[in-house]
Kinemage of the C-alpha trace (Angstrom):
@kinemage 1
@onewidth
@group {chain A} dominant
@subgroup {mainchain}
@vectorlist {calphas} color= white
{ca lys a 1} P 0.297 -0.003 0.237
{ca glu a 2} L 3.180 2.301 0.651
{ca ala a 3} L 3.770 2.085 -2.906
{ca gly a 4} L 0.351 2.983 -3.913
{ca tyr a 5} L -1.548 -0.051 -4.416
{ca asp a 6} L -4.633 -0.681 -2.643
{ca arg a 7} L -4.939 -4.307 -3.576
{ca pro a 8} L -1.420 -5.435 -4.432
{ca arg a 9} L -1.498 -8.958 -6.295
{ca ile a 10} L 1.254 -11.635 -7.409
{ca lys a 11} L 0.328 -13.330 -10.767
{ca leu a 12} L 2.051 -17.044 -10.777
{ca leu a 13} L 1.901 -18.348 -14.486
{ca pro a 14} L 2.764 -22.282 -15.150
{ca ala a 15} L 6.372 -22.730 -17.003
{ca leu a 16} L 5.581 -22.721 -20.872
{ca gln a 17} L 7.908 -24.900 -22.857
{ca ile a 18} L 8.513 -22.677 -25.617
{ca gly a 19} L 11.423 -19.833 -26.035
{ca ala a 20} L 14.644 -20.197 -23.999
{ca glu a 21} L 12.661 -22.725 -22.296
{ca ile a 22} L 13.094 -25.493 -24.601
{ca gln a 23} L 17.036 -25.004 -24.162
{ca arg a 24} L 16.728 -25.043 -20.248
{ca ser a 25} L 14.598 -28.086 -19.690
{ca arg a 26} L 12.820 -29.165 -22.637
{ca gly a 27} L 10.045 -28.102 -25.368
{ca tyr a 28} L 6.690 -29.703 -25.531
{ca thr a 29} L 6.166 -33.045 -27.347
{ca asp a 30} L 3.728 -34.188 -30.010
{ca ala a 31} L 1.758 -35.860 -27.999
{ca gln a 32} L 1.340 -32.574 -25.638
{ca arg a 33} L -1.223 -30.909 -27.554
{ca val a 34} L -5.310 -30.515 -27.231
{ca thr a 35} L -7.149 -33.109 -28.662
{ca ser a 36} L -10.776 -32.916 -29.750
{ca glu a 37} L -11.769 -35.363 -27.231
{ca met a 38} L -10.230 -32.828 -24.699
{ca leu a 39} L -12.678 -30.187 -26.074
{ca asp a 40} L -16.132 -32.122 -26.091
{ca gly a 41} L -18.130 -30.306 -23.465
{ca phe a 42} L -14.763 -27.759 -22.998
{ca asp a 43} L -15.745 -24.001 -22.265
{ca asn a 44} L -13.914 -22.920 -25.392
{ca ser a 45} L -14.293 -18.799 -23.834
{ca gln a 46} L -11.471 -19.598 -21.226
{ca phe a 47} L -9.058 -19.511 -24.401
{ca val a 48} L -8.006 -15.933 -24.846
{ca cys a 49} L -7.903 -17.173 -28.487
{ca glu a 50} L -11.573 -17.488 -28.367
{ca his a 51} L -12.475 -13.747 -28.181
{ca ala a 52} L -9.328 -11.595 -28.285
{ca arg a 53} L -6.218 -11.000 -30.880
{ca ile a 54} L -3.032 -9.474 -30.351
{ca val a 55} L -1.865 -6.582 -32.560
{ca thr a 56} L 2.102 -5.727 -33.820
{ca asp a 57} L 3.958 -4.085 -35.966
{ca arg a 58} L 3.476 -7.772 -38.070
{ca gly a 59} L -0.213 -7.900 -37.967
{ca val a 60} L -2.750 -9.540 -36.160
{ca his a 61} L -2.088 -12.660 -33.730
{ca val a 62} L -3.822 -15.144 -32.738
{ca cys a 63} L -2.576 -15.308 -29.184
{ca pro a 64} L -0.207 -13.360 -26.996
{ca ile a 65} L 1.832 -16.387 -26.265
{ca leu a 66} L 2.526 -17.415 -29.722
{ca ile a 67} L 3.672 -14.154 -31.763
{ca glu a 68} L 6.634 -15.654 -32.486
{ca glu a 69} L 5.230 -18.776 -34.306
{ca pro a 70} L 4.595 -18.190 -38.144
{ca asp a 71} L 1.272 -19.378 -38.007
{ca ser a 72} L 0.079 -17.521 -35.491
{ca leu a 73} L -0.516 -14.402 -37.714
{ca leu a 74} L -4.020 -13.900 -38.880
{ca gly a 75} L -3.982 -11.159 -41.079
{ca thr a 76} L -2.199 -7.849 -41.631
{ca asp a 77} L -5.161 -5.799 -40.640
{ca leu a 78} L -8.570 -7.089 -38.282
{ca gln a 79} L -10.492 -7.621 -40.989
{ca gln a 80} L -8.306 -10.331 -42.250
{ca ala a 81} L -8.245 -11.567 -38.845
{ca thr a 82} L -11.732 -11.485 -38.083
{ca gln a 83} L -12.451 -13.949 -41.446
{ca ala a 84} L -9.367 -16.124 -40.244
{ca asp a 85} L -10.017 -19.487 -38.133
{ca tyr a 86} L -7.273 -21.074 -35.987
{ca ala a 87} L -7.166 -24.280 -34.570
{ca ile a 88} L -5.623 -24.907 -31.381
{ca thr a 89} L -2.427 -27.083 -32.067
{ca his a 90} L 0.453 -25.784 -30.475
{ca gly a 91} L 1.824 -27.135 -26.801
{ca ala a 92} L 1.110 -23.779 -25.197
{ca cys a 93} L -2.583 -24.482 -25.905
{ca leu a 94} L -2.417 -27.284 -23.331
{ca thr a 95} L -1.369 -25.391 -20.768
{ca cys a 96} L -3.717 -22.980 -21.836
{ca tyr a 97} L -6.112 -25.747 -21.445
{ca gln a 98} L -4.771 -27.399 -18.155
{ca tyr a 99} L -4.495 -23.947 -16.128
{ca gly a 100} L -6.917 -21.406 -18.093
{ca ala a 101} L -6.177 -18.241 -19.803
{ca ile a 102} L -2.888 -17.529 -18.358
{ca cys a 103} L -2.174 -14.474 -20.411
{ca ser a 104} L -5.781 -12.683 -19.118
{ca asn a 105} L -5.750 -10.875 -16.120
{ca ser a 106} L -8.914 -11.884 -14.352
{ca ser a 107} L -10.619 -9.870 -11.820
{ca leu a 108} L -13.040 -10.750 -8.743
{ca gly a 109} L -14.876 -7.745 -10.112
{ca leu a 110} L -13.953 -6.284 -6.399
{ca thr a 111} L -14.231 -2.552 -5.714
{ca ser a 112} L -11.379 -0.466 -3.455
{ca gly a 113} L -14.270 -0.670 -0.725
{ca asp a 114} L -14.444 -4.435 -0.735
{ca ser a 115} L -12.634 -6.778 1.448
């Protein structure tokens, strides 16, 4: 509170086995993917890629975690991106499936007067 935060929080993220983590430990195996069976009855709105896009100087990407993956680019503008479908095929997608939308900042909707 001394630093100006009424409700300081910390966000712990699971390790994503991409980027430098591949060299440090290991990457995802081919078996570490979300399957259609896993999505049966699953609430896809839990994935950020279901309802959000990331805009960079290279274009519009499906996911903030996958912006370095060439196939994450949905188009050069929002119109192209809204017409593009994306399959949940990366190992990082499995981490989001297991732990929820890890890159989103979820909130309980509490106001500063709530305790």
